C-alpha positions, 0 to 999 in steps of 0.5 A: 687177817683182819687189820688191827684198829689203832686205838683212839686217843681221847683228848684231855679236857684240860689240854683242849678247853671247849668253847661254849660261848660265842660263835664257833668259827668256820674251818675246813671239814677235816680240820680240828673243830675250834671248839676244842672237842678234839673231833674234826669240824665236819663231825662236830659244829660243822654238822649242824652248819651243813644241815642248815645250809641244805635245809630247804625253805619251801616258800622263801618269799612268804611274808614278802609283799608280791610273793607270787611275782617274786616266784614269777621273776625267779622262774618264769621271766627273762627280763624284768626290774623292781624298785626295792626299799629297805626297811631302814632306808637306803644309806646316803651313798646308795641312791637306788636299790633294784631287784633284776631277774638277771645280770651280766656274767651272772653276777649275784649283784652290781654296784654302779658307778654312782653307787646304785645296787642291782640284786639278781634274783636268777642265780644259784644259791648257796643254801636251801634258804633262797631268802637268806642267800639274797639278803646275804648278797644284798648286804655285801653289795651295800658295802661294795666299792661303787663301780664293782660287781659282787662275787658269789660267796658263802652265806653267813649261818644265822644271817638276816633274811629279805624279810628282815631287811626289806620295807614290807609295806613298800609295794612290789610292782615288777616293770617287764622289759623287752630285753636287758638295757637295763644292765647299762646306764647308757645302752645305746652307746655300748660297743665291742664285746659289751654290745655283742653280749647285750645282743645275744642276751636280747636274742634269747629273751622270750617275749613276755608281758605282765597282765594288768587285770589280775595278779602275777600272770605272765603271758609270753610268746614262743615260736609255735604257740603263746602261753599264760603262766599265773602264779597263784597263792592258794594252797596247792590241794585247794587250788587243784580241786578248784581247777578240777572242778572247772575243768570237769565243767568245761570252764577252765580255758580262757576262750576258744582254742585255749587249754589248761595243760598243767601246772608248775610247782615253784618255791611252794606255790602253784603255777597253772599254764594255758596254751594259747593260739599264736594270734592270742596276745597279752591284750586278748588275754585280759578279759578272759583272765579276769572272768576265769579269776571269778570263776576260780574264786567260786570254785575255791569256795566250794566244799562239796566232795569232788565228783568222779568226773572232778577227780579224774580231772584233778588226777589229770592235772596232777600227772602233768605238774612239774616241779621247778625247785 
């Protein structure tokens, strides 16, 4: 026999006055909603909060100077730093603000003994908006006691984004490092566990160089072959059409024994990838990359429909595309 359901008692409006003004406090998902509706938080105001927390921002770095480099440092580069400038200027007790690819112990941020702040980019985030999560960590780091790491925390709903906090007129110029000595004020004097941790991190870092002749292109060395990974700002469909035109024309390589092998999709941008011979270093990439950039600009400007050969090349590039996020 079916189990009888107990009738639900609707709360009296007089007994549970609802909050209509101001921010509704965050409580446990199964607790009564603070607004006074009588429903659980997850079925009331918590529903909107959960939706906001999981909504993916496809291009979190859009509008920031160096968007392509932000993506590269987030997904491709092991060790790099970039000086950052706040829109309102740094507080008097913060001598410097630096973006870092990663920090020890996967700390979201670190406040040095002298008050300087390091903000880590390659960390898990709490919501679908990476920019808002990083801005939340940055805000907490600026208020953290010097000499302390910043713990992971819950991003405030409706809080600022990096685009709201950073000076958008300041240049964004990454400095790629061979290792993680930037973690410490004096890496040479490190001993014991700290020195061992630094040694392990350095051993795992893939040698990487940022090209100087083009934007957001990064050469890296691996045991079997080298690669060039180039983050590009163009709309994906337009870029894939242009790459297909060049590939079908035999003009997509960077020289002898190099090959365009596919692309990544990362934070709303496309990252073409080339395989390079082991002897093909970063310096050898400079001129071919510049020449390729010129050919790509011409292909991007083309408006004629793709030929059958170009459509076949585009299909191949699309099939070899990998999404990183």
